[in-house]
C-alpha positions in Angstrom: 5.1 28.3 9.4 6.5 27.5 13.1 9.8 27.2 14.5 9.1 23.5 15.2 8.9 22.5 11.6 12.0 19.9 10.7 10.4 17.6 8.0 8.0 18.1 5.4 7.1 14.3 4.5 4.8 13.4 1.8 3.1 9.9 0.9 2.8 10.9 -2.6 0.8 8.2 -5.2 -1.3 7.3 -7.7 -4.5 9.3 -6.8 -3.7 11.4 -3.5 -0.7 13.2 -1.8 -1.1 13.3 1.7 1.9 15.5 3.8 2.8 15.7 7.0 4.5 18.8 9.0 7.3 17.2 11.2 8.2 18.6 14.7 11.7 18.5 15.5 10.5 15.2 18.1 9.1 13.5 15.3 5.5 14.4 15.7 3.4 15.5 13.4 2.3 19.0 13.9 -0.2 19.5 10.9 -1.1 17.6 8.0 -2.8 17.7 4.6 -4.4 14.8 2.4 -5.6 16.2 -1.7 -6.4 14.2 -4.8 -3.3 15.0 -6.2 -1.8 11.7 -7.1 0.4 11.3 -9.9 -2.0 10.9 -12.2 -4.6 13.6 -11.3 -1.9 16.8 -11.8 -2.5 18.9 -14.0 0.0 18.5 -17.2 2.2 16.6 -14.7 3.1 20.0 -13.3 4.7 18.7 -10.0 6.5 21.7 -9.1 3.4 23.7 -8.8 1.5 20.9 -6.7 4.8 21.4 -4.5 4.4 25.0 -4.2 0.8 24.4 -3.6 1.1 22.6 -0.9 4.0 22.6 0.7 4.7 26.5 0.1 2.8 27.2 3.0 5.0 25.1 5.9 8.2 26.3 4.0 10.3 29.0 5.5 13.0 30.6 2.5 14.9 31.9 5.7 15.7 28.5 7.1 15.2 25.8 4.9 13.2 22.6 5.8 14.2 19.0 4.4 11.1 17.7 2.3 11.8 13.5 1.8 8.6 11.9 -0.3 8.0 8.0 -1.1 5.2 6.4 -3.9 4.8 6.9 -7.0 6.2 10.0 -7.4 9.1 8.1 -8.1 8.3 6.1 -10.7 8.4 6.6 -13.9 5.4 8.4 -14.2 6.2 10.6 -11.4 8.3 14.0 -11.0 11.5 11.4 -11.3 12.1 7.8 -11.4 14.4 6.7 -8.9 15.7 3.0 -9.7 14.4 0.4 -7.3 16.9 -1.2 -4.9 17.2 -4.8 -4.7 16.1 -7.3 -1.3 17.0 -7.4 0.8 17.4 -3.3 1.9 16.5 -1.6 4.6 16.7 2.2 5.3 20.3 2.8 5.0 19.7 1.1 1.5 16.7 3.8 1.1 18.4 6.8 2.7 21.9 6.3 -0.1 19.5 5.8 -2.9 17.1 8.9 -3.0 16.7 11.0 -5.7 16.5 14.6 -5.8 14.7 17.1 -7.6 14.7 20.8 -7.7 12.1 23.5 -7.9 12.1 26.4 -10.5 11.7 28.2 -7.1 14.8 26.7 -5.9 13.3 24.2 -3.9 14.4 20.7 -2.9 12.8 17.1 -2.8 13.9 13.9 -1.9 12.4 10.7 -3.2 12.4 7.2 -1.9 13.6 4.6 -4.3 11.6 1.0 -4.6 12.6 -2.4 -4.2 12.3 -5.1 -6.6 12.8 -8.8 -6.2 13.0 -11.5 -9.4 11.3 -15.2 -9.0 12.5 -18.2 -9.6 10.4 -17.9 -12.8 12.4 -14.9 -14.3 9.2 -12.3 -13.4 10.2 -9.1 -11.3 8.2 -7.5 -8.6 8.5 -4.2 -7.1 7.0 -2.1 -4.4 6.8 1.6 -4.4 6.0 3.3 -1.2 5.2 -0.1 0.8 8.8 -0.4 2.0 8.6 2.8 4.0 5.7 1.4 5.7 6.9 -1.7 6.3 10.0 0.5 7.7 7.6 2.8 10.0 6.1 -0.2 11.4 9.2 -2.4 12.2 10.1 0.6 14.6 7.2 1.0 16.4 7.2 -2.7 17.4 4.2 -3.2 15.6 5.8 -6.1 12.6 8.1 -8.9 15.0 6.4 -11.5 13.1 8.0 -10.5 9.6 5.3 -10.8 7.4 3.3 -7.5 6.2 0.6 -7.4 4.2 -0.3 -3.8 2.7 -3.8 -4.0 1.0 -4.6 -1.6 -2.2 -5.0 -1.3 -5.5 -1.6 -3.7 -5.7 -2.2 -5.7 -2.3 1.5 -6.5 -1.2 2.8 -9.3 1.0 6.1 -8.8 2.5 9.0 -11.0 4.0 10.9 -8.6 6.6 13.4 -9.7 8.4 15.0 -6.7 11.4 13.6 -4.2 9.1 14.8 -5.1 6.1 12.6 -6.3 3.3 13.5 -9.6 2.0 10.7 -11.2 -0.3 7.5 -9.9 -1.2 4.9 -10.3 -4.1 2.0 -8.0 -5.8 -1.5 -9.8 -6.1 -4.2 -6.9 -7.9 -6.8 -7.6 -6.0 -8.1 -4.2 -5.7 -7.4 -3.0 -9.8 -9.6 -5.9 -11.0 -12.4 -5.4 -8.0 -12.6 -1.9 -9.5 -12.4 -2.8 -13.0 -15.2 -6.7 -12.8 -17.8 -4.5 -11.1 -17.5 -0.8 -13.2 -16.5 -2.8 -16.9 -18.0 -6.3 -16.6 -21.0 -8.3 -16.2 -20.5 -9.1 -13.2 -21.5 -5.6 -12.2 -25.0 -5.1 -14.3 -26.4 -6.9 -11.1 -24.8 -4.9 -8.3 -27.3 -2.7 -6.3 -25.4 0.0 -4.2 -21.8 0.1 -2.7 -23.2 -1.3 1.1 -21.4 -4.0 3.0 -22.9 -7.2 3.8 -20.9 -9.5 6.2 -22.8 -12.6 5.1 -22.4 -12.1 2.2 -18.3 -11.0 2.2 -17.9 -14.6 4.4 -19.6 -16.6 1.8 -17.4 -14.7 -1.0 -13.8 -15.6 0.9 -14.5 -19.0 1.6 -15.4 -19.7 -1.6 -12.2 -17.9 -3.3 -10.0 -19.7 -0.8 -11.6 -23.1 -1.2 -8.9 -25.7 -2.3 -11.6 -28.0 -4.3 -10.7 -28.8 -7.3 -13.8 -29.2 -8.4 -14.9 -25.7 -8.1 -11.4 -24.8 -10.4 -10.1 -21.7 -10.3 -10.7 -18.4 -10.5 -11.7 -17.7 -13.6 -14.5 -19.9 -12.9 -15.9 -19.1 -9.5 -15.5 -15.5 -10.3 -18.7 -16.5 -12.6 -20.6 -17.2 -9.2 -21.0 -13.3 -8.5 -23.4 -13.5 -11.4 -25.2 -16.3 -11.4 -25.9 -16.4 -7.1 -27.7 -13.3 -8.4 -29.5 -14.8 -11.2 -30.7 -17.4 -9.1 -31.4 -14.8 -6.2 -29.7 -16.6 -3.9 -27.3 -13.3 -3.3 -29.5 -10.0 -3.4 -27.9 -7.4 -5.7 -27.5 -5.2 -2.7 -24.7 -8.0 -1.4 -23.3 -9.2 -4.4 -20.8 -6.5 -4.2 -19.3 -8.0 -0.9 -19.7 -11.0 -2.2 -17.1 -10.4 -5.6 -14.7 -8.6 -2.6 -14.9 -11.7 -0.2 -14.2 -13.9 -3.3 -11.6 -11.7 -4.7 -9.6 -11.9 -1.2 -10.1 -15.3 -0.4 -8.2 -15.8 -3.4 -5.7 -13.8 -3.0 -4.7 -15.7 1.0 -5.0 -18.8 -1.0 -2.4 -17.2 -3.4 -0.2 -15.6 -0.9 0.0 -18.2 2.0 0.8 -20.8 -1.0 3.7 -18.6 -2.0 5.2 -18.2 1.3 4.7 -22.2 1.8 7.3 -22.5 -1.0 9.4 -19.4 0.0 9.4 -21.0 4.2 9.5 -23.4 5.6 6.4 -22.7 7.6 3.9 -20.0 6.9 4.2 -17.1 10.1 0.9 -17.2 12.3 0.7 -13.9 13.2 1.0 -10.5 10.7 0.8 -6.9 10.6 -1.9 -5.2 8.1 -1.0 -1.2 7.5 -3.6 0.6 5.4 -6.6 3.0 4.9 -9.9 2.2 7.8 -11.6 0.1 5.8 -9.4 -2.1 4.4 -7.6 -2.9 7.2 -11.0 -3.7 9.0 -11.8 -6.4 5.8 -8.4 -7.8 5.3 -8.6 -8.0 9.4 -11.6 -10.0 9.2 -10.9 -12.1 6.7 -7.6 -13.4 8.0 -8.6 -14.1 11.3 -11.1 -15.7 10.3 -8.4 -17.7 8.1 -6.3 -18.3 12.2 -3.9 -15.6 11.8 -3.4 -13.5 14.6 -3.5 -10.0 12.9 -2.3 -6.6 14.1 -3.0 -3.1 12.5 -1.4 -0.6 11.5 -2.4 3.1 10.0 -1.2 6.1 8.5 1.7 6.2 11.2 4.0 3.7 9.7 4.3 5.9 6.8 5.2 9.1 8.4 8.0 6.9 10.9 9.5 5.3 7.9 9.7 8.6 6.1 11.4 9.9 9.2 13.8 7.1 9.5 15.0 7.1 6.6 14.9 11.3 6.6 17.6 11.0 9.8 19.3 7.9 7.9 20.3 10.7 4.9 21.3 13.7 7.3 18.3 15.5 6.5 16.8 15.7 9.5 18.5 15.7 13.4 
């Protein structure tokens, strides 16, 4: 470890752990990514993972603060940190940090999630995405106020001056995986290559407002019948289904936004990994949105901002 280390920041999610060594100027001086998300930690021994991953960066003579966001703060994580209510921003997240101590005397701060409850009385939650939104805003990359974070559970988020005011979750990625792996729709699929034409066809069908096509539960079966009648080859069916589900997500999300806002923003920011941001960028641009894309720098920026607000980092 070098003397430049001022903070260790971590995105500790369900399947993976990404950790960053932050220098005094807020830049990333080193990073590591491991398949040690909360559901993959042997025997739930988070303490051992802390030592394994962060240990090489820690100086016992000069303690370095550690902060993490994501599912590590969930009920299945190291410590369940209570959800904050919207609207919330950097100050609220810094004040609501959870704290854990390791057997060796180390410590880690955990960013709380955020919840909203709709007019139907049903709650919705974020854990991790709130930090990405804060980071994107501070980078000047979320000016429109509408942010999409695609993933296992895609999030559509409204923010104002870095404060999250509303969001909605869509289980697009998880449903896609389940249908491909555990339903009859996957039986005709061959390979996992990408087919742009099939993706666009699925996207159009998924977001169509034609009542003769019924809803998603009916349209999903087209991922089988189009294969049965050789109208889409097996190698392209995964792409078709992906487009279908993303199209349905966009249709549902924009309907919800229309009910929440006087008008849907014409521009938005997508935060995520390269593959997903590319797929969603193509889909959303095709729907008329002006799209900006942000990567892992959003999470790093958000963690640094919250750490500074909490006095963990100068």
